[in-house]
LUMRO-376865 format. One record per residue (C-alpha): residue number from 0; residue in three letters; x, y, z. Coordinates in pm, 1 decimal. Each point is the difference from the previous one (the first is absolute). Layout:
N
<NUM,"ALA",<X,Y,Z>>
...
This chain:
389
<0,"UNK",<4730.4,7072.3,1198.2>>
<1,"UNK",<52.9,302.9,-224.8>>
<2,"UNK",<232.2,-67.8,-292.4>>
<3,"UNK",<181.9,275.9,-183.9>>
<4,"UNK",<-76.6,-95.2,-358.5>>
<5,"UNK",<155.9,158.4,-306.6>>
<6,"UNK",<-200.4,288.9,-144.8>>
<7,"UNK",<-87.5,-199.7,-312.2>>
<8,"UNK",<-194.3,-252.4,209.3>>
<9,"UNK",<-277.4,258.0,35.8>>
<10,"UNK",<-49.9,-23.7,-376.9>>
<11,"UNK",<-51.8,-376.6,5.8>>
<12,"UNK",<-368.7,-79.4,-26.2>>
<13,"UNK",<-179.0,-331.0,-29.5>>
<14,"UNK",<-130.0,-69.4,-349.2>>
<15,"UNK",<-356.8,125.3,-16.7>>
<16,"UNK",<-85.2,-301.2,-214.2>>
<17,"UNK",<134.2,-238.1,264.6>>
<18,"UNK",<-219.5,175.2,256.2>>
<19,"UNK",<-303.4,-47.9,-224.6>>
<20,"UNK",<86.6,-366.8,-47.9>>
<21,"UNK",<-3.7,-52.5,376.7>>
<22,"UNK",<-373.5,70.7,8.3>>
<23,"UNK",<-81.7,-204.8,-308.0>>
<24,"UNK",<75.2,-344.5,141.2>>
<25,"UNK",<-359.4,-90.5,82.0>>
<26,"UNK",<-112.6,-300.2,-207.0>>
<27,"UNK",<-294.2,183.0,-162.0>>
<28,"UNK",<206.5,306.5,-92.5>>
<29,"UNK",<72.1,51.6,-369.0>>
<30,"UNK",<324.3,191.9,-29.0>>
<31,"UNK",<116.4,178.8,-312.3>>
<32,"UNK",<258.4,180.1,214.4>>
<33,"UNK",<322.3,-200.8,-5.7>>
<34,"UNK",<229.8,-24.8,-298.7>>
<35,"UNK",<5.1,-374.7,42.0>>
<36,"UNK",<33.7,-290.0,-241.8>>
<37,"UNK",<-249.1,-286.5,29.7>>
<38,"UNK",<138.2,-257.1,247.6>>
<39,"UNK",<-200.7,-280.6,-159.5>>
<40,"UNK",<212.4,53.6,-312.9>>
<41,"UNK",<337.1,-31.0,174.3>>
<42,"UNK",<198.1,-291.7,-152.6>>
<43,"UNK",<27.7,-191.5,327.0>>
<44,"UNK",<89.5,-339.1,-145.3>>
<45,"UNK",<271.4,141.4,-223.5>>
<46,"UNK",<145.4,216.2,276.0>>
<47,"UNK",<0.6,-295.0,240.2>>
<48,"UNK",<186.4,-216.8,-250.6>>
<49,"UNK",<242.9,277.5,-94.8>>
<50,"UNK",<95.7,70.8,360.7>>
<51,"UNK",<31.4,-371.4,74.6>>
<52,"UNK",<232.4,-30.4,-298.7>>
<53,"UNK",<211.4,281.9,141.4>>
<54,"UNK",<12.9,-155.5,346.8>>
<55,"UNK",<85.4,-342.2,-140.1>>
<56,"UNK",<276.6,117.9,-229.3>>
<57,"UNK",<238.6,197.7,217.1>>
<58,"UNK",<20.3,84.9,373.1>>
<59,"UNK",<147.7,336.6,-101.7>>
<60,"UNK",<-355.4,119.2,-73.2>>
<61,"UNK",<-18.5,62.9,376.7>>
<62,"UNK",<335.2,180.1,11.2>>
<63,"UNK",<96.0,365.7,-26.2>>
<64,"UNK",<48.8,113.7,-358.7>>
<65,"UNK",<127.7,295.5,-201.0>>
<66,"UNK",<-181.7,330.9,11.2>>
<67,"UNK",<-64.0,30.7,-373.9>>
<68,"UNK",<-210.7,-315.9,-10.9>>
<69,"UNK",<-2.0,-351.2,-146.8>>
<70,"UNK",<175.3,29.1,-337.3>>
<71,"UNK",<-229.2,-234.0,-199.2>>
<72,"UNK",<-302.7,196.1,125.1>>
<73,"UNK",<161.6,328.1,-105.2>>
<74,"UNK",<77.0,-149.5,-341.2>>
<75,"UNK",<-363.6,-108.0,-30.8>>
<76,"UNK",<-111.4,355.9,80.9>>
<77,"UNK",<241.0,137.8,-260.5>>
<78,"UNK",<-149.8,-224.9,-269.1>>
<79,"UNK",<-347.0,109.7,110.6>>
<80,"UNK",<93.5,368.8,-28.3>>
<81,"UNK",<171.0,-52.4,-334.9>>
<82,"UNK",<-326.6,-137.2,-138.7>>
<83,"UNK",<-150.2,338.5,90.4>>
<84,"UNK",<276.2,192.2,-177.4>>
<85,"UNK",<216.6,78.8,302.8>>
<86,"UNK",<374.3,-45.1,-43.7>>
<87,"UNK",<145.0,-142.4,320.9>>
<88,"UNK",<250.8,-246.0,142.9>>
<89,"UNK",<-9.3,-201.8,320.2>>
<90,"UNK",<231.0,249.1,171.4>>
<91,"UNK",<-267.5,265.5,-58.5>>
<92,"UNK",<-255.7,-186.4,215.8>>
<93,"UNK",<-37.7,2.5,379.1>>
<94,"UNK",<-248.3,-242.9,159.2>>
<95,"UNK",<-208.9,164.1,274.1>>
<96,"UNK",<-269.7,-86.9,251.1>>
<97,"UNK",<-275.6,116.9,-230.9>>
<98,"UNK",<20.6,311.1,-214.1>>
<99,"UNK",<-100.5,200.2,309.6>>
<100,"UNK",<344.7,-63.2,145.8>>
<101,"UNK",<158.5,103.4,-327.9>>
<102,"UNK",<-186.6,329.5,20.9>>
<103,"UNK",<113.4,52.2,358.7>>
<104,"UNK",<363.8,-64.8,-90.5>>
<105,"UNK",<-11.6,240.7,-294.5>>
<106,"UNK",<-161.2,269.1,212.5>>
<107,"UNK",<255.7,-49.4,275.6>>
<108,"UNK",<277.8,70.1,-249.9>>
<109,"UNK",<-147.8,314.9,-152.9>>
<110,"UNK",<-234.2,186.0,232.7>>
<111,"UNK",<101.7,250.2,265.6>>
<112,"UNK",<-264.8,176.1,209.8>>
<113,"UNK",<-181.8,252.6,-216.5>>
<114,"UNK",<103.3,-148.3,-335.8>>
<115,"UNK",<-265.4,-5.8,-271.9>>
<116,"UNK",<-145.9,-318.9,-147.1>>
<117,"UNK",<-206.8,36.1,-316.0>>
<118,"UNK",<-301.4,-234.7,0.7>>
<119,"UNK",<-321.5,-58.1,-190.8>>
<120,"UNK",<-327.5,135.0,132.1>>
<121,"UNK",<-130.9,-237.1,134.2>>
<122,"UNK",<291.2,-227.7,92.6>>
<123,"UNK",<68.1,-333.2,171.2>>
<124,"UNK",<-53.8,36.6,374.4>>
<125,"UNK",<282.3,-236.6,96.6>>
<126,"UNK",<249.4,214.4,-189.8>>
<127,"UNK",<-127.8,315.9,166.4>>
<128,"UNK",<55.2,-168.6,338.0>>
<129,"UNK",<362.0,-75.9,-86.6>>
<130,"UNK",<73.0,351.6,-124.4>>
<131,"UNK",<-164.3,156.9,305.3>>
<132,"UNK",<210.7,-214.3,233.2>>
<133,"UNK",<308.8,169.4,-147.7>>
<134,"UNK",<-161.1,344.6,36.0>>
<135,"UNK",<-45.3,64.0,-371.1>>
<136,"UNK",<-233.8,262.9,-140.7>>
<137,"UNK",<-225.5,-69.3,-296.5>>
<138,"UNK",<-78.3,166.2,-327.7>>
<139,"UNK",<-290.6,-185.5,-159.6>>
<140,"UNK",<-76.3,5.3,-371.9>>
<141,"UNK",<-347.1,-29.4,-148.4>>
<142,"UNK",<-89.8,-312.0,-197.6>>
<143,"UNK",<-266.8,-89.5,-253.9>>
<144,"UNK",<-111.2,-324.7,-164.9>>
<145,"UNK",<339.4,-36.6,-170.2>>
<146,"UNK",<206.1,72.5,310.0>>
<147,"UNK",<211.3,292.6,108.7>>
<148,"UNK",<-16.9,334.0,-183.0>>
<149,"UNK",<341.9,33.7,-165.1>>
<150,"UNK",<-3.3,380.5,-27.4>>
<151,"UNK",<-86.4,35.4,368.6>>
<152,"UNK",<264.9,-261.3,78.1>>
<153,"UNK",<277.1,197.9,-170.3>>
<154,"UNK",<-118.2,327.5,149.5>>
<155,"UNK",<10.7,-150.2,350.2>>
<156,"UNK",<352.5,-131.1,-53.4>>
<157,"UNK",<121.0,343.4,-112.4>>
<158,"UNK",<-178.6,185.4,279.6>>
<159,"UNK",<52.7,-230.1,300.3>>
<160,"UNK",<323.6,-189.9,-80.4>>
<161,"UNK",<-113.8,-332.1,149.9>>
<162,"UNK",<248.1,-246.1,144.8>>
<163,"UNK",<-204.7,-298.3,-119.3>>
<164,"UNK",<-290.4,-78.6,-231.1>>
<165,"UNK",<-235.3,-288.1,81.5>>
<166,"UNK",<-240.0,-148.8,-256.6>>
<167,"UNK",<-214.9,-314.4,-18.7>>
<168,"UNK",<-68.0,8.7,-372.9>>
<169,"UNK",<-174.1,-332.8,-63.1>>
<170,"UNK",<-350.4,-60.4,145.1>>
<171,"UNK",<84.4,252.2,266.2>>
<172,"UNK",<-97.4,-39.8,361.4>>
<173,"UNK",<-247.6,158.3,76.0>>
<174,"UNK",<-165.6,90.0,-332.6>>
<175,"UNK",<83.3,-290.7,-231.5>>
<176,"UNK",<114.0,247.8,-267.0>>
<177,"UNK",<289.9,-87.6,-231.4>>
<178,"UNK",<243.7,265.4,-120.7>>
<179,"UNK",<-7.1,23.0,-380.0>>
<180,"UNK",<312.1,-111.0,-189.9>>
<181,"UNK",<77.4,344.5,-141.8>>
<182,"UNK",<-18.5,149.3,348.9>>
<183,"UNK",<232.5,-271.6,132.4>>
<184,"UNK",<259.2,91.2,-258.8>>
<185,"UNK",<-44.7,367.2,89.6>>
<186,"UNK",<39.9,-40.5,377.1>>
<187,"UNK",<307.0,-221.7,-46.8>>
<188,"UNK",<151.8,272.1,-215.9>>
<189,"UNK",<-86.1,273.2,249.6>>
<190,"UNK",<149.3,-194.4,292.2>>
<191,"UNK",<323.7,-27.9,-198.4>>
<192,"UNK",<-12.3,361.5,-120.2>>
<193,"UNK",<-33.5,139.8,352.7>>
<194,"UNK",<204.3,-278.4,166.0>>
<195,"UNK",<-266.2,-105.0,250.0>>
<196,"UNK",<-24.3,-368.4,100.7>>
<197,"UNK",<-339.1,-141.4,-99.3>>
<198,"UNK",<-131.5,-302.7,191.1>>
<199,"UNK",<-219.5,-221.4,-217.4>>
<200,"UNK",<-208.4,-225.8,226.9>>
<201,"UNK",<-139.6,-277.3,-221.7>>
<202,"UNK",<-170.2,-274.9,208.0>>
<203,"UNK",<-312.4,-39.2,-215.2>>
<204,"UNK",<162.0,-36.9,-344.4>>
<205,"UNK",<-97.1,-364.2,-48.9>>
<206,"UNK",<-360.4,50.2,110.3>>
<207,"UNK",<-120.8,112.5,-343.3>>
<208,"UNK",<-342.5,-125.8,-107.9>>
<209,"UNK",<-58.4,197.7,-319.6>>
<210,"UNK",<213.4,173.6,-260.8>>
<211,"UNK",<370.3,-6.8,-74.8>>
<212,"UNK",<279.0,55.8,255.0>>
<213,"UNK",<151.7,347.3,23.5>>
<214,"UNK",<381.9,9.8,27.4>>
<215,"UNK",<138.9,95.8,341.8>>
<216,"UNK",<134.1,351.3,45.9>>
<217,"UNK",<334.7,-167.8,66.7>>
<218,"UNK",<3.2,-134.2,-357.0>>
<219,"UNK",<24.0,361.7,-123.1>>
<220,"UNK",<281.0,82.4,244.0>>
<221,"UNK",<329.4,52.5,-178.9>>
<222,"UNK",<177.7,181.3,283.0>>
<223,"UNK",<-75.9,-216.4,305.8>>
<224,"UNK",<-218.2,256.5,176.5>>
<225,"UNK",<-291.4,-244.2,36.0>>
<226,"UNK",<8.1,-235.1,300.6>>
<227,"UNK",<-221.0,-301.9,-66.9>>
<228,"UNK",<-182.4,-192.8,273.7>>
<229,"UNK",<-186.9,-329.2,-37.9>>
<230,"UNK",<-169.9,-255.5,221.0>>
<231,"UNK",<-124.5,-358.6,15.8>>
<232,"UNK",<-275.6,95.2,244.7>>
<233,"UNK",<-274.2,40.1,-259.0>>
<234,"UNK",<82.7,-299.0,-222.5>>
<235,"UNK",<93.7,-256.5,269.8>>
<236,"UNK",<-79.0,110.7,357.6>>
<237,"UNK",<68.1,314.1,206.7>>
<238,"UNK",<85.8,-192.4,317.4>>
<239,"UNK",<325.8,-112.4,-159.3>>
<240,"UNK",<119.0,363.9,11.1>>
<241,"UNK",<219.3,-24.1,-306.9>>
<242,"UNK",<76.3,285.4,-236.3>>
<243,"UNK",<291.0,164.6,-174.7>>
<244,"UNK",<152.0,327.0,-110.1>>
<245,"UNK",<200.3,45.7,-320.1>>
<246,"UNK",<247.8,283.7,-47.3>>
<247,"UNK",<362.3,69.1,-91.2>>
<248,"UNK",<347.5,57.1,138.5>>
<249,"UNK",<45.5,224.4,301.1>>
<250,"UNK",<-367.3,-2.7,95.5>>
<251,"UNK",<-7.1,-381.0,5.3>>
<252,"UNK",<312.1,-3.0,217.9>>
<253,"UNK",<-165.6,239.4,245.7>>
<254,"UNK",<-323.7,-201.6,1.2>>
<255,"UNK",<194.9,-313.6,89.5>>
<256,"UNK",<164.0,183.4,290.6>>
<257,"UNK",<-336.5,132.8,116.5>>
<258,"UNK",<-151.7,-347.8,-8.5>>
<259,"UNK",<296.3,-147.3,185.9>>
<260,"UNK",<-65.2,248.4,277.8>>
<261,"UNK",<-371.1,-82.2,2.4>>
<262,"UNK",<-28.6,-380.6,-11.6>>
<263,"UNK",<319.6,-142.2,-158.0>>
<264,"UNK",<-195.5,-176.7,-276.8>>
<265,"UNK",<-341.9,-127.4,-101.8>>
<266,"UNK",<-84.9,-346.0,134.0>>
<267,"UNK",<204.5,-270.5,-171.1>>
<268,"UNK",<-272.7,-264.7,11.2>>
<269,"UNK",<-260.7,236.3,-143.6>>
<270,"UNK",<226.4,92.7,-290.5>>
<271,"UNK",<87.3,-361.7,-79.0>>
<272,"UNK",<-359.1,-118.6,39.0>>
<273,"UNK",<-143.0,271.3,-222.8>>
<274,"UNK",<268.9,-62.0,-260.5>>
<275,"UNK",<-88.7,-370.9,-5.5>>
<276,"UNK",<-365.0,87.9,-42.6>>
<277,"UNK",<71.7,241.7,-284.2>>
<278,"UNK",<208.5,-243.6,-204.3>>
<279,"UNK",<-164.5,-334.9,83.3>>
<280,"UNK",<-371.0,64.3,57.1>>
<281,"UNK",<-143.4,175.3,-307.1>>
<282,"UNK",<-28.6,358.0,122.0>>
<283,"UNK",<-142.2,99.1,-339.6>>
<284,"UNK",<-303.0,-224.7,48.7>>
<285,"UNK",<-53.5,140.5,348.5>>
<286,"UNK",<14.1,358.9,-123.7>>
<287,"UNK",<-248.1,-81.5,-275.7>>
<288,"UNK",<-234.9,-150.1,259.1>>
<289,"UNK",<5.6,303.3,228.6>>
<290,"UNK",<-33.2,234.4,-296.7>>
<291,"UNK",<-312.7,-182.5,-111.4>>
<292,"UNK",<-158.8,7.1,345.8>>
<293,"UNK",<94.9,358.2,87.7>>
<294,"UNK",<-119.6,114.0,-341.0>>
<295,"UNK",<-333.3,-168.5,66.2>>
<296,"UNK",<-27.4,169.6,339.4>>
<297,"UNK",<81.4,336.8,-153.2>>
<298,"UNK",<-271.0,-49.4,-260.6>>
<299,"UNK",<-258.3,-95.5,262.4>>
<300,"UNK",<78.5,307.5,209.5>>
<301,"UNK",<-17.6,233.8,-299.0>>
<302,"UNK",<-328.4,-151.4,-115.0>>
<303,"UNK",<-153.8,38.9,345.3>>
<304,"UNK",<118.6,360.4,20.8>>
<305,"UNK",<-142.6,75.9,-344.8>>
<306,"UNK",<-334.9,-140.1,107.1>>
<307,"UNK",<-23.8,139.4,352.2>>
<308,"UNK",<211.0,312.6,47.0>>
<309,"UNK",<-153.5,341.4,-76.2>>
<310,"UNK",<77.5,158.4,-335.5>>
<311,"UNK",<179.5,292.7,165.7>>
<312,"UNK",<268.1,-236.8,133.0>>
<313,"UNK",<305.2,-83.4,-212.0>>
<314,"UNK",<261.6,-272.6,29.1>>
<315,"UNK",<306.4,-140.5,-169.9>>
<316,"UNK",<-15.2,-308.7,-221.7>>
<317,"UNK",<355.2,-134.0,12.3>>
<318,"UNK",<134.4,-273.7,-225.3>>
<319,"UNK",<167.5,-173.1,294.5>>
<320,"UNK",<118.3,27.0,358.5>>
<321,"UNK",<-217.4,-26.2,310.0>>
<322,"UNK",<-180.9,331.5,40.9>>
<323,"UNK",<-279.7,223.7,-121.0>>
<324,"UNK",<-16.5,369.8,89.6>>
<325,"UNK",<-336.9,161.6,57.1>>
<326,"UNK",<-71.7,374.1,-9.5>>
<327,"UNK",<-315.3,121.0,173.5>>
<328,"UNK",<-167.3,336.7,-63.5>>
<329,"UNK",<171.0,312.4,132.3>>
<330,"UNK",<-80.9,53.3,367.0>>
<331,"UNK",<-19.8,-370.4,83.1>>
<332,"UNK",<236.4,-134.5,265.7>>
<333,"UNK",<85.0,-368.9,-25.9>>
<334,"UNK",<184.3,11.9,332.1>>
<335,"UNK",<-309.0,113.8,186.8>>
<336,"UNK",<-203.9,-276.4,-165.4>>
<337,"UNK",<238.7,-278.5,96.8>>
<338,"UNK",<-135.6,-58.2,352.2>>
<339,"UNK",<-348.5,-48.3,-139.2>>
<340,"UNK",<137.1,-225.8,-271.8>>
<341,"UNK",<162.5,-221.4,261.6>>
<342,"UNK",<-332.4,-18.0,185.2>>
<343,"UNK",<-150.2,-116.9,-329.9>>
<344,"UNK",<273.9,-267.6,-12.0>>
<345,"UNK",<193.9,137.0,-295.3>>
<346,"UNK",<338.3,174.8,5.6>>
<347,"UNK",<211.1,209.3,-236.8>>
<348,"UNK",<291.7,241.4,29.8>>
<349,"UNK",<-79.3,373.4,-1.1>>
<350,"UNK",<195.4,165.9,-277.8>>
<351,"UNK",<130.9,291.8,206.9>>
<352,"UNK",<257.3,-234.3,155.6>>
<353,"UNK",<185.8,-14.3,-331.8>>
<354,"UNK",<36.6,379.2,-36.0>>
<355,"UNK",<315.0,111.8,185.3>>
<356,"UNK",<-90.1,369.7,-1.6>>
<357,"UNK",<-375.5,-26.9,50.0>>
<358,"UNK",<-293.3,-47.4,-232.6>>
<359,"UNK",<-188.1,-297.3,-136.4>>
<360,"UNK",<-280.4,13.1,257.1>>
<361,"UNK",<-254.4,-111.7,-259.2>>
<362,"UNK",<199.1,-301.9,-119.0>>
<363,"UNK",<43.7,-359.5,113.7>>
<364,"UNK",<195.1,-312.6,-93.0>>
<365,"UNK",<-154.4,-342.6,-56.8>>
<366,"UNK",<196.1,-325.8,-17.9>>
<367,"UNK",<-148.7,-278.6,-212.7>>
<368,"UNK",<269.1,-270.5,14.8>>
<369,"UNK",<-70.5,-119.7,355.3>>
<370,"UNK",<-378.5,-58.6,-25.4>>
<371,"UNK",<-189.0,-270.8,-184.5>>
<372,"UNK",<-251.6,105.8,-266.9>>
<373,"UNK",<-284.8,-85.1,239.7>>
<374,"UNK",<144.9,227.2,268.1>>
<375,"UNK",<72.4,272.9,-253.7>>
<376,"UNK",<-364.7,5.3,-107.1>>
<377,"UNK",<-123.7,14.2,358.9>>
<378,"UNK",<258.4,259.0,104.1>>
<379,"UNK",<-71.4,237.0,-288.5>>
<380,"UNK",<-372.6,-26.9,76.0>>
<381,"UNK",<66.3,102.2,361.4>>
<382,"UNK",<229.7,281.0,-107.4>>
<383,"UNK",<-243.5,129.3,-261.5>>
<384,"UNK",<-279.5,18.1,257.6>>
<385,"UNK",<221.9,199.6,234.5>>
<386,"UNK",<139.1,238.0,-261.4>>
<387,"UNK",<-339.1,81.5,-150.8>>
<388,"UNK",<-174.9,80.6,328.2>>
């Protein structure tokens, strides 16, 4: 049977990372490819109790619910954002099936075919997938070890008139880089000055292992041009698919309508269960535990790289998050090396996948959160042998 699909379907591609993960399931494979939390650190007992509490308290947890989301959960999120300097009320928060859905809903509201989205270079692959599915075009802005270049950012806004801006400013996927506070204030001001909605995707904020927190871009937003997205995937578990988007007025009204047309609402039981876990099961202690372990894994990976990688390689040393970004010498191609790496039972993500307009052939992304220190040591040894041949 030959279906007549919409033209945009041709732009839908499987995530390259998901394709890599398919071939990394062998038991002796060490994978630094996925952006995955450590499943052995999931709070299974607390989640089990929290969901049982929800099921025991009210049969309505299995009923349809409102689109905006469970009010006590939204109020919890508001208090969480206020601690980070973001002024918000419960009516400013929409609960979504992960922050990925929030991004899809926002894009659906703003992007027509051919519209420009301003992104970092490199940028989160999942976001690029969403924007491509709505036939957006990209203008990518260079970054350094303090994040996006503000002068280039303003120049691109003036020259290309983007419909949306997308930034992951804290422990960015894929590089781990954090946007400096003065640059955050600057980009918030520029979004307001030129009246361009800026999406701040902030899933890694609580995974800080060293240093002091940097205020969200949204905390510098006095004109409501910054749309803030958050998630429980990294601090509880991604399989729950629970995130949120925070914005104001007309845009929130339109987001609610878009979500109604997509799935009516996020699962009632999941919202109630996660809320119970957050308020009754010491989420702060759990976050401290995963911070300690992920920080240890980061340190082990960096130490192994310092000892084994050639001196003409460079890499980021982030204060948090899940990723390190490696730059090989000019002329190297991490994509071409991947097949051999998989034969050597180690996997990574070639960096070119994160560059929407090409480039990055000599870069790669490594995830440290999903591998034990023992596996990290063995995997970096395998990778070092391959990359130095």
